[in-house]
DSSP file (Angstrom, degrees, kcal/mol; ACC not computed):
  #  RESIDUE AA STRUCTURE BP1 BP2  ACC     N-H-->O    O-->H-N    N-H-->O    O-->H-N    TCO  KAPPA ALPHA  PHI   PSI    X-CA   Y-CA   Z-CA
    1    1 A M              0   0    0      0, 0.0     2,-0.3     0, 0.0     0, 0.0   0.000 360.0 360.0 360.0 135.6   85.7  122.2  136.4
    2    2 A E        -     0   0    0      1,-0.0     2,-0.3    44,-0.0     5,-0.1  -0.679 360.0-110.6 -97.2 149.3   84.2  119.6  134.1
    3    3 A W        +     0   0    0     -2,-0.3     2,-0.3     4,-0.1    -1,-0.0  -0.591  46.2 152.0 -76.8 135.4   83.1  120.1  130.5
    4    4 A N     >  -     0   0    0     -2,-0.3     4,-2.6     1,-0.0     5,-0.2  -0.893  59.9 -86.7-147.5 178.1   79.4  119.9  129.7
    5    5 A N  H  > S+     0   0    0     -2,-0.3     4,-2.5     1,-0.2     5,-0.2   0.882 125.5  50.8 -61.2 -39.5   77.1  121.4  127.0
    6    6 A E  H  > S+     0   0    0      2,-0.2     4,-2.4     1,-0.2    -1,-0.2   0.948 112.5  45.9 -61.3 -48.8   76.5  124.6  129.0
    7    7 A K  H  > S+     0   0    0      1,-0.2     4,-2.3     2,-0.2    -2,-0.2   0.885 112.0  52.5 -62.1 -37.9   80.2  125.1  129.5
    8    8 A L  H  X S+     0   0    0     -4,-2.6     4,-2.4     2,-0.2    -2,-0.2   0.939 110.8  46.5 -63.2 -48.4   80.9  124.3  125.9
    9    9 A N  H  X S+     0   0    0     -4,-2.5     4,-2.0     1,-0.2    -2,-0.2   0.877 112.7  49.9 -63.4 -39.0   78.4  126.9  124.7
   10   10 A Q  H  X S+     0   0    0     -4,-2.4     4,-2.5     2,-0.2    -1,-0.2   0.895 111.5  48.9 -62.9 -41.6   79.7  129.5  127.1
   11   11 A T  H  X S+     0   0    0     -4,-2.3     4,-2.6     2,-0.2    -2,-0.2   0.878 108.4  53.0 -69.5 -39.3   83.3  128.9  125.9
   12   12 A I  H  X S+     0   0    0     -4,-2.4     4,-2.7     2,-0.2     5,-0.2   0.930 111.3  47.3 -59.9 -46.5   82.3  129.1  122.2
   13   13 A K  H  X S+     0   0    0     -4,-2.0     4,-2.7     2,-0.2    -2,-0.2   0.934 114.2  45.1 -62.8 -45.4   80.7  132.5  122.9
   14   14 A Q  H  X S+     0   0    0     -4,-2.5     4,-2.5     2,-0.2     5,-0.2   0.919 114.0  51.2 -62.7 -41.1   83.6  133.9  124.8
   15   15 A F  H  X S+     0   0    0     -4,-2.6     4,-2.2     1,-0.2    -2,-0.2   0.916 113.5  43.6 -62.6 -45.8   86.0  132.5  122.2
   16   16 A Q  H  X S+     0   0    0     -4,-2.7     4,-1.6     2,-0.2    -1,-0.2   0.899 113.0  52.0 -68.6 -41.7   84.1  134.2  119.3
   17   17 A D  H  < S+     0   0    0     -4,-2.7     4,-0.5    -5,-0.2     3,-0.3   0.940 113.3  43.6 -60.1 -48.1   83.7  137.5  121.2
   18   18 A K  H >X S+     0   0    0     -4,-2.5     4,-2.1     1,-0.2     3,-1.1   0.893 112.4  52.8 -65.6 -38.9   87.4  137.7  121.9
   19   19 A A  H 3< S+     0   0    0     -4,-2.2    -1,-0.2     1,-0.2    -2,-0.2   0.770 104.6  57.7 -69.0 -23.1   88.4  136.6  118.3
   20   20 A S  T 3< S+     0   0    0     -4,-1.6    -1,-0.2    -3,-0.3    -2,-0.2   0.606 120.0  25.8 -79.3 -12.2   86.1  139.4  117.0
   21   21 A T  T <4 S+     0   0    0     -3,-1.1     2,-0.6    -4,-0.5    -2,-0.2   0.571 109.9  67.8-124.3 -16.3   88.0  142.1  118.8
   22   22 A D     X  -     0   0    0     -4,-2.1     4,-2.5     1,-0.2    -1,-0.2  -0.912  54.6-166.5-122.0 107.9   91.5  141.0  119.5
   23   23 A T  H  > S+     0   0    0     -2,-0.6     4,-2.0     1,-0.2    -1,-0.2   0.880  90.8  47.9 -59.8 -42.1   93.8  140.5  116.4
   24   24 A E  H  > S+     0   0    0      1,-0.2     4,-2.2     2,-0.2    -1,-0.2   0.915 112.6  48.6 -68.1 -40.8   96.5  138.6  118.3
   25   25 A F  H  > S+     0   0    0      2,-0.2     4,-3.0     1,-0.2    -2,-0.2   0.909 108.5  54.0 -63.1 -40.8   94.0  136.3  119.8
   26   26 A R  H  X S+     0   0    0     -4,-2.5     4,-1.9    -8,-0.2    -1,-0.2   0.905 108.8  49.5 -59.4 -43.0   92.3  135.7  116.5
   27   27 A K  H  X S+     0   0    0     -4,-2.0     4,-1.9     2,-0.2    -1,-0.2   0.919 111.8  48.1 -63.0 -44.0   95.8  134.7  115.0
   28   28 A L  H  X S+     0   0    0     -4,-2.2     4,-3.6     1,-0.2     8,-0.3   0.909 108.8  54.8 -64.2 -41.4   96.3  132.3  118.0
   29   29 A A  H  < S+     0   0    0     -4,-3.0    -1,-0.2     1,-0.2    -2,-0.2   0.877 111.7  44.0 -59.9 -37.5   92.8  130.8  117.5
   30   30 A L  H  < S+     0   0    0     -4,-1.9    23,-0.2    -5,-0.2    -1,-0.2   0.847 122.4  36.9 -73.7 -35.6   93.6  130.0  113.9
   31   31 A E  H  < S+     0   0    0     -4,-1.9    -2,-0.2     1,-0.2    -3,-0.2   0.826 136.4   9.5 -89.2 -35.6   97.0  128.6  114.5
   32   32 A N    >X  +     0   0    0     -4,-3.6     4,-1.8    -5,-0.2     3,-0.7  -0.584  63.3 178.1-149.1  75.7   96.6  126.8  117.8
   33   33 A P  H 3> S+     0   0    0      0, 0.0     4,-2.5     0, 0.0     5,-0.2   0.856  80.9  56.6 -53.2 -41.2   92.9  126.5  118.9
   34   34 A P  H 3> S+     0   0    0      0, 0.0     4,-2.0     0, 0.0     5,-0.1   0.892 108.7  47.9 -60.8 -36.5   93.5  124.5  122.1
   35   35 A S  H <> S+     0   0    0     -3,-0.7     4,-1.9     2,-0.2     5,-0.1   0.874 110.5  52.2 -67.2 -37.4   95.9  127.3  123.4
   36   36 A A  H  X S+     0   0    0     -4,-1.8     4,-1.8    -8,-0.3    -1,-0.2   0.911 108.6  49.7 -64.3 -43.2   93.3  129.9  122.5
   37   37 A V  H  X S+     0   0    0     -4,-2.5     4,-2.5     1,-0.2     5,-0.5   0.914 110.7  50.0 -59.8 -44.5   90.7  128.0  124.5
   38   38 A K  H  X S+     0   0    0     -4,-2.0     4,-1.9     1,-0.2    -1,-0.2   0.858 108.2  53.6 -66.1 -34.4   93.0  127.8  127.5
   39   39 A Q  H  < S+     0   0    0     -4,-1.9    -1,-0.2     2,-0.2    -2,-0.2   0.883 112.8  44.2 -64.8 -37.9   93.7  131.5  127.3
   40   40 A V  H  < S+     0   0    0     -4,-1.8    -2,-0.2    -5,-0.1    -1,-0.2   0.931 135.3   9.8 -75.0 -45.9   90.0  132.3  127.4
   41   41 A I  H  < S-     0   0    0     -4,-2.5    -3,-0.2     2,-0.2    -2,-0.2   0.507  91.7-120.3-119.3  -6.8   88.8  130.0  130.2
   42   42 A G  S  < S+     0   0    0     -4,-1.9     2,-0.4    -5,-0.5    -4,-0.2   0.639  76.0 111.7  79.8  11.1   92.0  128.5  131.7
   43   43 A L        -     0   0    0     -6,-0.4    -1,-0.3     3,-0.0    -2,-0.2  -0.923  64.6-126.5-120.2 145.9   91.1  124.9  130.9
   44   44 A D        -     0   0    0     -2,-0.4     3,-0.1     1,-0.1    -9,-0.1  -0.555  38.2-100.1 -78.3 152.6   92.6  122.4  128.5
   45   45 A L        -     0   0    0     -2,-0.2     3,-0.1     1,-0.1    -1,-0.1  -0.387  52.1 -87.9 -67.1 152.4   90.3  120.8  126.0
   46   46 A P    >   -     0   0    0      0, 0.0     3,-2.1     0, 0.0    -1,-0.1  -0.247  58.2 -81.9 -58.5 150.4   89.2  117.2  127.0
   47   47 A E  T 3  S+     0   0    0      1,-0.3     3,-0.1    -3,-0.1    -3,-0.0  -0.322 117.3  13.0 -54.8 131.8   91.5  114.4  125.9
   48   48 A G  T 3  S+     0   0    0      1,-0.3     2,-0.4    -3,-0.1    -1,-0.3   0.372  91.2 134.9  81.6  -4.6   90.9  113.5  122.3
   49   49 A F    <   -     0   0    0     -3,-2.1     2,-0.5     2,-0.0    -1,-0.3  -0.666  40.2-157.4 -81.1 127.3   88.7  116.5  121.6
   50   50 A K        -     0   0    0     -2,-0.4     2,-0.5    -3,-0.1    -3,-0.0  -0.901   7.0-168.3-110.2 132.4   89.6  118.2  118.2
   51   51 A L        -     0   0    0     -2,-0.5     2,-0.5     2,-0.0    -6,-0.0  -0.979   1.7-170.6-122.7 124.5   88.9  121.8  117.5
   52   52 A Q        -     0   0    0     -2,-0.5     2,-0.5   -19,-0.1   -22,-0.1  -0.958   3.6-168.3-116.5 131.6   89.1  123.4  114.1
   53   53 A V        -     0   0    0     -2,-0.5     2,-0.3   -23,-0.2    -2,-0.0  -0.972   4.6-173.1-122.3 132.9   88.8  127.1  113.7
   54   54 A V        -     0   0    0     -2,-0.5     2,-0.2     6,-0.0     6,-0.1  -0.939  26.8-113.3-124.7 147.8   88.4  128.7  110.3
   55   55 A D        -     0   0    0     -2,-0.3     2,-1.9     2,-0.1   -29,-0.0  -0.495  30.2-116.4 -78.6 149.1   88.4  132.4  109.3
   56   56 A N  S    S+     0   0    0     -2,-0.2     2,-0.4     3,-0.0    -1,-0.1  -0.313  81.0 110.9 -80.6  54.6   85.1  133.8  108.0
   57   57 A A  S    S-     0   0    0     -2,-1.9    -2,-0.1     2,-0.0     2,-0.1  -0.971  77.3 -15.3-134.0 115.7   86.7  134.5  104.5
   58   58 A G  S    S-     0   0    0     -2,-0.4     2,-0.4     2,-0.0     0, 0.0  -0.269 100.5 -43.4  84.6-176.2   85.6  132.4  101.5
   59   59 A A        +     0   0    0     -2,-0.1     2,-0.3    -3,-0.1    -3,-0.0  -0.753  54.8 178.5 -96.4 137.3   83.6  129.1  101.6
   60   60 A H        -     0   0    0     -2,-0.4     2,-0.4    -6,-0.1    -2,-0.0  -0.990   7.8-172.0-134.7 143.2   84.5  126.4  104.0
   61   61 A L        -     0   0    0     -2,-0.3     2,-0.6     2,-0.0    -2,-0.0  -0.977   5.4-163.9-137.8 122.6   82.8  123.0  104.4
   62   62 A T        -     0   0    0     -2,-0.4     2,-0.5     2,-0.0    -2,-0.0  -0.934   8.0-162.1-106.9 124.5   83.7  120.6  107.2
   63   63 A V        -     0   0    0     -2,-0.6     2,-0.7     2,-0.0    -2,-0.0  -0.920   6.2-152.0-107.1 125.0   82.5  117.1  106.7
   64   64 A V        -     0   0    0     -2,-0.5    -2,-0.0     0, 0.0     0, 0.0  -0.865  18.3-137.7 -96.2 119.2   82.3  114.8  109.7
   65   65 A L        -     0   0    0     -2,-0.7     3,-0.1     1,-0.1    -2,-0.0  -0.451  19.9-112.5 -73.9 146.4   82.7  111.2  108.7
   66   66 A P        -     0   0    0      0, 0.0    -1,-0.1     0, 0.0     3,-0.1  -0.245  47.8 -75.7 -69.1 166.9   80.5  108.5  110.2
   67   67 A D        -     0   0    0      1,-0.1     2,-0.2     0, 0.0     0, 0.0  -0.337  57.1 -96.8 -58.5 143.5   81.9  105.9  112.5
   68   68 A L        -     0   0    0     -3,-0.1     2,-0.2     1,-0.1    -1,-0.1  -0.458  42.8-126.8 -64.7 130.2   83.9  103.2  110.8
   69   69 A K        -     0   0    0     -2,-0.2    -1,-0.1     1,-0.1     0, 0.0  -0.517  20.2-125.3 -80.9 150.4   81.6  100.2  110.3
   70   70 A G        -     0   0    0     -2,-0.2    -1,-0.1     1,-0.1     0, 0.0   0.062  36.6 -85.6 -77.6-164.7   82.7   96.8  111.6
   71   71 A N  S    S+     0   0    0      2,-0.1    -1,-0.1     0, 0.0    -2,-0.0   0.551  86.8 119.0 -84.6  -8.5   82.9   93.6  109.6
   72   72 A E  S    S-     0   0    0      1,-0.1     2,-0.3     0, 0.0    -2,-0.0  -0.307  71.1-110.9 -61.9 142.9   79.2   92.7  110.1
   73   73 A Y        -     0   0    0     19,-0.0     2,-0.4     0, 0.0    -1,-0.1  -0.599  34.9-172.1 -81.0 130.4   77.3   92.4  106.9
   74   74 A E        -     0   0    0     -2,-0.3     2,-0.2     0, 0.0     0, 0.0  -0.952  25.3-116.2-121.2 142.5   74.7   95.1  106.2
   75   75 A L        -     0   0    0     -2,-0.4     2,-0.1     4,-0.1     0, 0.0  -0.542  26.8-142.9 -76.5 139.5   72.2   95.1  103.4
   76   76 A D     >  -     0   0    0     -2,-0.2     4,-2.5     1,-0.0     5,-0.2  -0.335  37.6 -85.6 -88.8-179.1   72.5   98.0  100.9
   77   77 A E  H  > S+     0   0    0      1,-0.2     4,-2.0     2,-0.2     5,-0.1   0.873 127.9  48.0 -57.5 -42.8   69.5   99.7   99.3
   78   78 A I  H  > S+     0   0    0      2,-0.2     4,-2.1     1,-0.2    -1,-0.2   0.902 112.1  50.0 -64.9 -42.0   69.1   97.2   96.4
   79   79 A E  H  > S+     0   0    0      1,-0.2     4,-2.4     2,-0.2    -2,-0.2   0.907 109.9  50.9 -64.6 -40.6   69.3   94.2   98.8
   80   80 A L  H  X S+     0   0    0     -4,-2.5     4,-2.5     1,-0.2    -1,-0.2   0.889 109.4  50.9 -65.0 -37.9   66.7   95.8  101.1
   81   81 A Q  H  X S+     0   0    0     -4,-2.0     4,-1.5    -5,-0.2    -1,-0.2   0.887 108.8  51.7 -66.4 -37.0   64.4   96.3   98.1
   82   82 A N  H  <>S+     0   0    0     -4,-2.1     5,-2.7     2,-0.2    -2,-0.2   0.929 111.3  47.1 -63.8 -45.7   64.8   92.6   97.1
   83   83 A V  H ><5S+     0   0    0     -4,-2.4     3,-1.3     1,-0.2    -2,-0.2   0.930 113.7  47.3 -63.0 -42.6   64.0   91.5  100.6
   84   84 A A  H 3<5S+     0   0    0     -4,-2.5    -1,-0.2     1,-0.3    -2,-0.2   0.775 107.9  58.9 -68.5 -25.0   60.9   93.7  100.7
   85   85 A G  T 3<5S-     0   0    0     -4,-1.5    -1,-0.3    -5,-0.2    -2,-0.2   0.295 132.0 -82.7 -91.3  12.0   59.9   92.5   97.3
   86   86 A G  T < 5S+     0   0    0     -3,-1.3    17,-3.6     1,-0.4     2,-0.3   0.561  93.9 115.5 105.0   6.8   59.6   88.9   98.2
   87   87 A Y  E   < -A  102   0A   0     -5,-2.7    -1,-0.4    15,-0.3     2,-0.4  -0.808  46.4-156.0-104.8 152.1   63.3   87.7   98.0
   88   88 A M  E     -A  101   0A   0     13,-2.6    13,-2.0    -2,-0.3     2,-0.5  -0.984  20.7-116.8-128.9 144.5   65.3   86.5  100.9
   89   89 A L  E     -A  100   0A   0     -2,-0.4    11,-0.3    11,-0.2     3,-0.1  -0.634  27.0-177.7 -77.6 120.8   69.0   86.5  101.4
   90   90 A L  E     -     0   0A   0      9,-3.2     2,-0.3    -2,-0.5    -1,-0.2   0.919  59.6 -45.3 -83.2 -50.0   70.2   82.9  101.8
   91   91 A Y  E     -A   99   0A   0      8,-1.1     8,-3.0     6,-0.1     2,-0.5  -0.965  49.0-104.7-168.3 173.6   73.9   83.6  102.4
   92   92 A V  E     -A   98   0A   0     -2,-0.3   -19,-0.0     6,-0.2    -3,-0.0  -0.978  40.9-134.7-115.4 123.7   76.9   85.6  101.2
   93   93 A D    >   -     0   0    0      4,-2.6     3,-2.4    -2,-0.5     6,-0.0  -0.076  32.8 -88.3 -73.5 177.6   79.3   83.5   99.2
   94   94 A D  T 3  S+     0   0    0      1,-0.3    -1,-0.1     2,-0.1    -2,-0.0   0.694 127.4  55.6 -60.0 -22.0   83.1   83.5   99.6
   95   95 A D  T 3  S-     0   0    0      2,-0.1    -1,-0.3     0, 0.0    -2,-0.1   0.388 121.5-105.4 -92.2   3.8   83.5   86.4   97.2
   96   96 A G  S <  S+     0   0    0     -3,-2.4    -2,-0.1     1,-0.3    -4,-0.0   0.627  74.8 140.7  84.6  13.6   81.1   88.5   99.2
   97   97 A I        -     0   0    0      1,-0.0    -4,-2.6    -4,-0.0    -1,-0.3  -0.795  51.2-126.4 -93.6 126.1   78.2   88.2   96.7
   98   98 A P  E     -A   92   0A   0      0, 0.0     2,-0.5     0, 0.0    -6,-0.2  -0.439  16.5-149.6 -70.7 142.3   74.8   87.8   98.2
   99   99 A V  E     -A   91   0A   0     -8,-3.0    -9,-3.2    -2,-0.1    -8,-1.1  -0.957  18.2-167.5-113.4 125.2   72.7   84.8   97.1
  100  100 A Y  E     -A   89   0A   0     -2,-0.5     2,-0.3   -11,-0.3   -11,-0.2  -0.686  11.8-161.4-110.7 161.1   69.0   85.2   97.1
  101  101 A S  E     -A   88   0A   0    -13,-2.0   -13,-2.6    -2,-0.2     2,-0.4  -0.993  32.5-106.4-138.8 144.4   65.9   83.0   96.8
  102  102 A K  E     -A   87   0A   0     -2,-0.3   -15,-0.3   -15,-0.2     2,-0.2  -0.548  43.4-119.9 -70.1 126.0   62.4   83.9   95.9
  103  103 A A        -     0   0    0    -17,-3.6     2,-0.2    -2,-0.4    -1,-0.1  -0.428  22.3-120.1 -72.7 138.9   60.4   83.7   99.1
  104  104 A K              0   0    0     -2,-0.2    -1,-0.1     1,-0.1   -18,-0.0  -0.559 360.0 360.0 -79.3 141.1   57.5   81.2   99.1
  105  105 A K              0   0    0     -2,-0.2    -1,-0.1     0, 0.0    -2,-0.0   0.410 360.0 360.0-100.4 360.0   54.1   82.7   99.7
């Protein structure tokens, strides 16, 4: 069986239902989430898939970091405002400092 959104949603529901009634399973879910998933549905998580389980006690916040940006140069907010305000980026010098010129109208 292959993973898809429907299978994922079904698994989450089964996982939560079992964790809400089975103390031993709940402990396994907190300590080894992939093993707990396999116990519920008999499937391993997809390669590279990470699952974090937290107990509903206290405050938790999970922050998902964005993809790492490559080396290509992107304008920041100030640079975008300068371009929109009639300045244009000529080049970026060897120190990484952008050099602007007032756009001719």
